[in-house]
C-alpha positions as CSV (number, residue, x, y, z in Angstrom):
1,G,142.1,-71.8,76.8
2,R,139.6,-71.1,79.6
3,L,139.7,-72.3,83.2
4,G,137.0,-72.3,85.7
5,I,138.0,-72.2,89.4
6,V,135.4,-73.2,92.0
7,V,136.1,-72.5,95.7
8,F,134.0,-74.3,98.2
9,D,133.1,-73.6,101.8
10,P,133.9,-76.4,104.3
11,C,130.4,-77.9,103.9
12,G,130.7,-78.1,100.1
13,A,128.6,-75.1,99.1
14,V,130.1,-72.9,96.3
15,D,131.8,-69.9,97.9
16,R,132.8,-68.4,94.6
17,S,133.7,-69.1,91.0
18,I,136.5,-67.5,89.0
19,L,136.9,-67.6,85.2
20,L,140.5,-67.4,83.9
21,T,140.8,-66.4,80.2
22,P,143.7,-64.9,78.2
23,G,143.4,-61.2,78.5
24,G,140.6,-61.6,81.1
25,Y,140.2,-59.9,84.5
26,S,142.0,-62.6,86.5
27,L,145.2,-64.1,85.4
28,G,145.8,-66.4,88.3
29,V,144.4,-67.5,91.7
30,D,146.1,-67.9,95.0
31,I,144.2,-70.6,97.0
32,P,145.2,-71.0,100.6
33,H,146.2,-74.4,102.0
34,G,143.3,-76.4,103.2
35,V,140.6,-74.7,101.0
36,F,138.5,-77.1,99.0
37,H,138.5,-76.2,95.3
38,A,138.1,-77.5,91.8
39,V,139.7,-76.5,88.5
40,L,137.9,-77.2,85.3
41,A,139.3,-77.0,81.7
42,L,136.5,-75.2,79.8
43,E,138.0,-75.5,76.4
44,P,140.1,-78.2,74.6
45,G,143.8,-77.4,74.7
46,T,143.6,-75.4,78.0
47,V,146.9,-75.4,79.9
48,L,147.2,-75.1,83.7
49,F,150.3,-74.3,85.7
50,E,150.0,-75.1,89.4
51,A,152.7,-74.3,91.9
52,K,152.8,-75.1,95.6
53,S,155.5,-75.1,98.2
54,G,157.3,-78.3,99.2
55,P,157.5,-81.6,97.5
56,Y,154.6,-83.3,95.7
57,L,152.6,-85.5,98.1
58,P,149.5,-87.4,97.1
59,L,146.3,-86.3,98.8
60,T,145.4,-88.1,102.0
61,E,141.8,-89.2,102.7
62,A,141.5,-86.3,105.3
63,E,142.4,-83.8,102.5
64,K,139.6,-85.0,100.1
65,A,136.2,-83.3,100.2
66,P,133.8,-85.7,102.0
67,W,130.8,-84.3,100.1
68,A,132.2,-84.7,96.6
69,P,131.9,-88.0,94.7
70,A,135.2,-89.9,94.2
71,E,136.5,-90.7,90.8
72,G,134.5,-93.5,89.2
73,E,131.6,-93.3,91.7
74,P,128.0,-92.8,90.5
75,G,127.1,-89.2,90.3
76,V,130.5,-87.9,89.1
77,A,129.2,-86.9,85.7
78,D,126.2,-85.0,87.2
79,Y,128.5,-83.3,89.7
80,L,130.9,-82.2,87.0
81,A,128.1,-81.0,84.8
82,R,126.8,-78.9,87.7
83,L,130.2,-77.3,88.2
84,H,130.5,-76.6,84.4
85,R,127.1,-74.8,84.5
86,L,128.7,-72.2,86.8
87,F,130.6,-70.9,83.8
88,D,127.9,-71.0,81.1
């Protein structure tokens, strides 16, 4: 499959985008703690393995990007489409 990784600056502007594909230039990404990011499956059947230290803990409100629409809010589809266009 294909994965698109989007890394944001603290204000919500795209800092960089990374395309992960089998046999591609990048095979993985190390994202430091506290850096806002998004991961997009760009093809059906894409598999993602995420690893982080420590036990799983749900995100707190302070860890969610204040500039991104929450799941179910108006504007989510447009926001997601804008992110997908980074990988067209």
